[in-house]
N, CA, C and O of each residue as an XYZ file, in Angstrom:
516
protein
N      37.552     33.314     28.230
C      36.802     33.604     27.026
C      37.219     32.720     25.852
O      36.555     32.708     24.816
N      38.302     31.992     26.009
C      38.774     31.105     24.951
C      37.685     30.103     24.548
O      37.539     29.789     23.367
N      36.921     29.603     25.525
C      35.903     28.603     25.232
C      34.812     29.151     24.323
O      34.169     28.373     23.617
N      34.580     30.454     24.314
C      33.540     31.041     23.477
C      33.867     30.951     21.988
O      32.957     30.955     21.159
N      35.127     30.872     21.642
C      35.500     30.782     20.232
C      34.857     29.578     19.566
O      34.483     29.640     18.395
N      34.727     28.490     20.300
C      34.104     27.280     19.756
C      32.586     27.385     19.657
O      31.962     26.598     18.945
N      31.991     28.330     20.350
C      30.537     28.437     20.415
C      30.003     29.723     19.816
O      28.829     30.043     20.007
N      30.825     30.467     19.099
C      30.382     31.765     18.597
C      29.163     31.650     17.686
O      28.345     32.569     17.644
N      29.024     30.548     16.962
C      27.866     30.390     16.084
C      26.620     29.960     16.839
O      25.528     29.936     16.271
N      26.769     29.623     18.104
C      25.634     29.181     18.901
C      24.992     30.321     19.686
O      23.876     30.182     20.187
N      25.682     31.423     19.790
C      25.154     32.530     20.578
C      24.013     33.207     19.831
O      24.117     33.489     18.638
N      22.931     33.463     20.542
C      21.747     34.082     19.958
C      21.425     35.374     20.670
O      21.805     35.589     21.821
N      20.730     36.209     19.973
C      20.150     37.390     20.594
C      18.649     37.288     20.368
O      18.185     37.128     19.239
N      17.907     37.381     21.451
C      16.451     37.274     21.370
C      15.837     38.513     21.999
O      16.244     38.942     23.079
N      14.869     39.075     21.322
C      14.161     40.254     21.818
C      12.699     39.861     22.011
O      12.033     39.455     21.059
N      12.205     39.981     23.232
C      10.803     39.669     23.500
C      10.004     40.960     23.390
O      10.293     41.941     24.076
N       9.007     40.952     22.530
C       8.176     42.137     22.315
C       6.716     41.732     22.220
O       6.386     40.601     21.864
N       5.860     42.668     22.542
C       4.428     42.436     22.360
C       4.179     42.368     20.855
O       4.502     43.296     20.114
N       3.602     41.257     20.425
C       3.402     41.047     18.997
C       2.222     40.107     18.789
O       2.177     39.014     19.353
N       1.288     40.538     17.991
C       0.124     39.748     17.596
C      -0.403     40.337     16.294
O       0.091     41.384     15.876
N      -1.371     39.728     15.638
C      -1.808     40.234     14.328
C      -2.248     41.700     14.303
O      -2.102     42.350     13.268
N      -2.772     42.235     15.383
C      -3.152     43.654     15.390
C      -1.982     44.569     15.728
O      -2.072     45.786     15.562
N      -0.890     43.988     16.199
C       0.345     44.714     16.510
C       1.504     43.889     15.953
O       2.297     43.321     16.705
N       1.588     43.833     14.629
C       2.524     42.939     13.953
C       3.967     43.452     13.948
O       4.889     42.681     13.682
N       4.173     44.719     14.234
C       5.506     45.308     14.349
C       6.409     45.002     13.138
O       7.531     44.531     13.325
N       5.949     45.257     11.914
C       6.752     44.894     10.736
C       8.108     45.593     10.677
O       9.094     44.972     10.280
N       8.183     46.854     11.056
C       9.475     47.555     11.009
C      10.464     46.958     11.997
O      11.636     46.769     11.673
N       9.995     46.664     13.189
C      10.856     46.053     14.199
C      11.289     44.661     13.758
O      12.453     44.293     13.918
N      10.368     43.890     13.208
C      10.711     42.543     12.729
C      11.749     42.606     11.624
O      12.681     41.803     11.604
N      11.600     43.552     10.702
C      12.562     43.713      9.624
C      13.934     44.096     10.175
O      14.948     43.533      9.763
N      13.970     45.049     11.102
C      15.232     45.463     11.706
C      15.911     44.285     12.410
O      17.103     44.042     12.227
N      15.141     43.569     13.208
C      15.709     42.440     13.952
C      16.241     41.367     13.013
O      17.296     40.786     13.268
N      15.525     41.103     11.940
C      15.997     40.093     10.984
C      17.337     40.520     10.390
O      18.251     39.704     10.268
N      17.456     41.786     10.024
C      18.715     42.283      9.451
C      19.865     42.221     10.452
O      21.020     42.040     10.066
N      19.548     42.369     11.732
C      20.566     42.353     12.786
C      20.761     40.955     13.374
O      21.519     40.783     14.328
N      20.080     39.962     12.808
C      20.129     38.581     13.294
C      19.671     38.468     14.752
O      20.252     37.729     15.547
N      18.635     39.205     15.074
C      18.014     39.154     16.394
C      16.700     38.393     16.237
O      15.865     38.748     15.405
N      16.526     37.369     17.023
C      15.291     36.590     16.987
C      14.236     37.299     17.831
O      14.553     37.910     18.852
N      12.994     37.214     17.399
C      11.891     37.828     18.140
C      11.077     36.741     18.808
O      10.740     35.722     18.205
N      10.769     36.989     20.074
C       9.827     36.152     20.808
C       8.582     36.991     21.057
O       8.666     38.091     21.603
N       7.439     36.475     20.659
C       6.185     37.203     20.821
C       5.703     37.116     22.259
O       5.590     36.030     22.828
N       5.424     38.263     22.829
C       4.785     38.349     24.132
C       3.330     38.682     23.858
O       3.040     39.573     23.060
N       2.419     37.985     24.503
C       0.974     38.137     24.283
C       0.610     37.869     22.815
O      -0.055     38.694     22.189
N       1.039     36.719     22.257
C       0.799     36.438     20.840
C      -0.672     36.321     20.461
O      -1.023     36.456     19.289
N      -1.525     36.071     21.434
C      -2.961     35.953     21.147
C      -3.705     37.232     21.520
O      -4.929     37.231     21.646
N      -2.964     38.316     21.696
C      -3.606     39.584     22.048
C      -4.317     39.508     23.378
O      -5.375     40.108     23.572
N      -3.719     38.759     24.296
C      -4.301     38.526     25.621
C      -5.733     38.010     25.505
O      -6.608     38.362     26.296
N      -5.945     37.163     24.494
C      -7.244     36.523     24.288
C      -8.239     37.356     23.513
O      -9.327     36.876     23.194
N      -7.896     38.588     23.204
C      -8.859     39.479     22.549
C      -9.006     39.227     21.052
O      -9.890     39.793     20.409
N      -8.149     38.384     20.499
C      -8.237     38.084     19.064
C      -9.003     36.796     18.782
O      -9.187     36.421     17.624
N      -9.442     36.129     19.824
C     -10.005     34.797     19.660
C     -11.416     34.766     19.086
O     -12.034     33.705     19.007
N     -11.926     35.928     18.685
C     -13.217     35.963     17.999
C     -13.166     36.862     16.760
O     -14.203     37.295     16.258
N     -11.955     37.137     16.274
C     -11.782     38.001     15.106
C     -12.320     37.304     13.853
O     -11.986     36.147     13.597
N     -13.144     37.996     13.081
C     -13.836     37.372     11.943
C     -12.887     36.850     10.863
O     -13.114     35.756     10.346
N     -11.848     37.580     10.506
C     -10.914     37.117      9.476
C     -10.184     35.870      9.953
O     -10.044     34.900      9.208
N      -9.724     35.899     11.190
C      -9.024     34.743     11.746
C      -9.962     33.542     11.862
O      -9.553     32.398     11.667
N     -11.216     33.823     12.180
C     -12.207     32.747     12.290
C     -12.433     32.071     10.936
O     -12.531     30.845     10.869
N     -12.517     32.853      9.863
C     -12.697     32.277      8.523
C     -11.521     31.377      8.141
O     -11.712     30.282      7.611
N     -10.302     31.851      8.417
C      -9.112     31.054      8.101
C      -9.094     29.787      8.954
O      -8.745     28.713      8.463
N      -9.463     29.907     10.211
C      -9.489     28.755     11.111
C     -10.469     27.694     10.612
O     -10.175     26.500     10.666
N     -11.622     28.126     10.133
C     -12.626     27.186      9.638
C     -12.127     26.418      8.422
O     -12.422     25.232      8.280
N     -11.373     27.076      7.540
C     -10.817     26.418      6.353
C      -9.895     25.269      6.759
O      -9.888     24.213      6.126
N      -9.124     25.485      7.813
C      -8.127     24.498      8.241
C      -8.631     23.576      9.357
O      -7.908     22.689      9.811
N      -9.880     23.795      9.795
C     -10.431     23.026     10.910
C      -9.533     23.146     12.148
O      -9.218     22.158     12.811
N      -9.138     24.379     12.431
C      -8.270     24.703     13.565
C      -8.911     25.815     14.370
O      -9.887     26.427     13.935
N      -8.363     26.071     15.540
C      -8.844     27.184     16.354
C      -8.167     28.475     15.897
O      -7.154     28.439     15.198
N      -8.723     29.593     16.288
C      -8.101     30.884     15.974
C      -6.722     30.960     16.617
O      -5.785     31.474     16.007
N      -6.589     30.460     17.829
C      -5.281     30.468     18.497
C      -4.257     29.710     17.656
O      -3.125     30.170     17.503
N      -4.636     28.564     17.115
C      -3.717     27.783     16.289
C      -3.327     28.536     15.017
O      -2.187     28.445     14.562
N      -4.267     29.272     14.454
C      -3.970     30.064     13.253
C      -2.945     31.143     13.580
O      -1.992     31.338     12.826
N      -3.127     31.840     14.689
C      -2.184     32.888     15.080
C      -0.806     32.293     15.363
O       0.208     32.845     14.936
N      -0.768     31.189     16.067
C       0.515     30.557     16.390
C       1.210     30.049     15.129
O       2.436     30.102     15.031
N       0.434     29.559     14.171
C       1.027     29.115     12.903
C       1.570     30.315     12.118
O       2.625     30.218     11.490
N       0.858     31.435     12.152
C       1.323     32.672     11.508
C       2.664     33.083     12.110
O       3.591     33.448     11.387
N       2.758     33.020     13.434
C       4.034     33.315     14.099
C       5.123     32.366     13.599
O       6.206     32.800     13.207
N       4.828     31.093     13.616
C       5.806     30.080     13.203
C       6.303     30.336     11.780
O       7.507     30.316     11.526
N       5.378     30.574     10.862
C       5.762     30.800      9.470
C       6.519     32.115      9.286
O       7.227     32.289      8.294
N       6.373     33.030     10.228
C       7.122     34.284     10.192
C       8.447     34.187     10.942
O       9.180     35.172     11.034
N       8.757     33.012     11.478
C      10.008     32.837     12.199
C      10.013     33.477     13.574
O      11.074     33.792     14.113
N       8.839     33.670     14.140
C       8.708     34.293     15.449
C       8.612     33.206     16.514
O       7.807     32.281     16.398
N       9.424     33.321     17.531
C       9.381     32.396     18.659
C       8.136     32.726     19.466
O       7.898     33.886     19.801
N       7.351     31.720     19.774
C       6.084     31.956     20.459
C       5.890     30.935     21.567
O       5.990     29.728     21.346
N       5.614     31.432     22.750
C       5.319     30.563     23.885
C       4.004     31.062     24.491
O       4.013     31.897     25.395
N       2.880     30.551     23.995
C       1.592     31.027     24.507
C       1.360     30.574     25.947
O       1.750     29.477     26.346
N       0.729     31.433     26.697
C       0.459     31.149     28.103
C      -0.905     30.467     28.238
O      -1.901     30.908     27.666
N      -0.917     29.389     29.004
C      -2.171     28.739     29.351
C      -1.935     27.843     30.551
O      -0.846     27.298     30.734
N      -2.955     27.701     31.355
C      -2.877     26.780     32.488
C      -3.770     25.568     32.249
O      -3.775     24.628     33.045
N      -4.518     25.591     31.160
C      -5.429     24.487     30.849
C      -4.740     23.478     29.943
O      -4.232     23.828     28.878
N      -4.728     22.227     30.378
C      -4.061     21.171     29.633
C      -4.575     21.077     28.202
O      -3.780     20.896     27.279
N      -5.871     21.194     27.997
C      -6.437     21.064     26.652
C      -5.923     22.169     25.731
O      -5.647     21.920     24.558
N      -5.795     23.373     26.252
C      -5.285     24.478     25.426
C      -3.796     24.334     25.159
O      -3.328     24.668     24.071
N      -3.057     23.847     26.122
C      -1.625     23.627     25.922
C      -1.421     22.616     24.789
O      -0.574     22.814     23.918
N      -2.198     21.540     24.808
C      -2.106     20.532     23.749
C      -2.535     21.117     22.401
O      -1.889     20.883     21.380
N      -3.627     21.875     22.411
C      -4.118     22.501     21.179
C      -3.071     23.457     20.606
O      -2.830     23.462     19.399
N      -2.453     24.258     21.463
C      -1.451     25.226     21.015
C      -0.245     24.550     20.373
O       0.409     25.135     19.510
N       0.046     23.333     20.786
C       1.186     22.603     20.229
C       0.836     21.907     18.910
O       1.732     21.450     18.201
N      -0.417     21.825     18.584
C      -0.868     21.094     17.396
C      -0.978     22.034     16.186
O      -2.063     22.246     15.644
N       0.166     22.588     15.779
C       0.179     23.542     14.660
C       1.134     23.117     13.544
O       1.450     23.913     12.660
N       1.588     21.882     13.584
C       2.587     21.436     12.618
C       2.016     20.561     11.510
O       2.762     20.058     10.669
N       0.703     20.377     11.504
C       0.096     19.510     10.495
C      -0.646     20.292      9.411
O      -1.439     19.721      8.663
N      -0.390     21.585      9.327
C      -0.982     22.404      8.273
C      -0.081     23.611      8.032
O       0.823     23.906      8.814
N      -0.355     24.292      6.934
C       0.412     25.492      6.599
C      -0.542     26.540      6.055
O      -1.468     26.225      5.308
N      -0.311     27.773      6.431
C      -1.106     28.877      5.905
C      -0.598     29.231      4.514
O       0.608     29.236      4.269
N      -1.518     29.526      3.610
C      -1.135     29.910      2.251
C      -0.557     31.330      2.258
O      -0.679     32.061      3.241
N       0.062     31.693      1.158
C       0.599     33.051      1.008
C      -0.527     34.063      1.180
O      -0.347     35.090      1.834
N      -1.687     33.777      0.595
C      -2.831     34.681      0.703
C      -3.322     34.793      2.150
O      -3.639     35.888      2.615
N      -3.385     33.674      2.851
C      -3.820     33.714      4.258
C      -2.823     34.482      5.115
O      -3.217     35.240      6.002
N      -1.535     34.289      4.854
C      -0.513     35.037      5.592
C      -0.699     36.536      5.359
O      -0.590     37.330      6.294
N      -0.978     36.924      4.109
C      -1.190     38.332      3.797
C      -2.444     38.863      4.480
O      -2.447     39.982      4.993
N      -3.506     38.066      4.489
C      -4.738     38.488      5.166
C      -4.450     38.804      6.639
O      -4.939     39.799      7.174
N      -3.664     37.962      7.276
C      -3.339     38.175      8.684
C      -2.401     39.372      8.829
O      -2.574     40.191      9.731
N      -1.412     39.474      7.946
C      -0.519     40.641      7.965
C      -1.312     41.936      7.849
O      -1.000     42.925      8.512
N      -2.335     41.927      7.007
C      -3.139     43.124      6.770
C      -4.007     43.527      7.959
O      -4.601     44.605      7.951
N      -4.089     42.677      8.980
C      -4.852     43.019     10.179
C      -4.109     44.038     11.053
O      -4.705     44.648     11.942
N      -2.821     44.218     10.800
C      -2.015     45.109     11.631
C      -2.604     46.516     11.671
O      -2.811     47.144     10.632
N      -2.867     46.997     12.872
C      -3.347     48.364     13.093
C      -2.487     49.074     14.124
O      -2.833     50.164     14.580
N      -1.370     48.464     14.495
C      -0.494     48.990     15.551
C      -1.273     49.229     16.844
O      -1.045     50.210     17.551
N      -2.183     48.324     17.133
C      -3.011     48.423     18.338
C      -2.317     47.715     19.491
O      -1.997     46.529     19.409
N      -2.093     48.455     20.557
C      -1.506     47.890     21.767
C      -2.620     47.569     22.750
O      -3.524     48.373     22.978
N      -2.536     46.404     23.312
C      -3.440     46.005     24.388
C      -2.602     46.102     25.649
O      -1.641     45.353     25.820
N      -2.958     47.006     26.519
C      -2.153     47.223     27.720
C      -1.235     48.415     27.558
O      -1.448     49.264     26.693
N      -0.212     48.474     28.396
C       0.686     49.626     28.457
C       1.520     49.774     27.182
O       1.923     48.782     26.575
N       1.771     51.007     26.791
C       2.623     51.334     25.656
C       3.979     51.764     26.203
O       4.055     52.764     26.916
N       5.049     51.042     25.892
C       6.357     51.384     26.461
C       6.865     52.757     26.052
O       7.732     53.319     26.721
N       6.339     53.302     24.966
C       6.755     54.652     24.544
C       6.039     55.747     25.324
O       6.465     56.901     25.303
N       4.970     55.402     26.001
C       4.180     56.382     26.757
C       3.799     55.806     28.112
O       2.621     55.703     28.456
N       4.797     55.442     28.853
C       4.580     54.774     30.138
C       4.955     55.716     31.280
O       6.018     56.336     31.255
N       4.091     55.819     32.269
C       4.353     56.659     33.428
C       4.849     55.779     34.570
O       4.181     54.825     34.970
N       6.012     56.109     35.082
C       6.583     55.344     36.197
C       6.126     55.892     37.518
O       6.507     55.372     38.567
């Protein structure tokens, strides 16, 4: 364990949770930030169900970006680790193209305000084994 003394500042704690604009998990994000736990978003695009949301579409049009890019940029600006799933080369490239713009404070708030604590899929608090 002696070798860990040199790397203590490199050790991270990461928690992967379902997180997207309709399930923004603000309390969990706040807790994790205070505990120095990084969050990785699972299903950051709401399993594709957010890709036609009107508010996200308006913001996307302003920036000439896709809705997916807007959501991924929101994650980035919130310090959320995001690895979107795709098997299509064009979408993989598009998902990576989020570093040439920034969402305004107002746009970030608009997206934050979409939170309805809506889970798509199983709820870990009410799961039957």
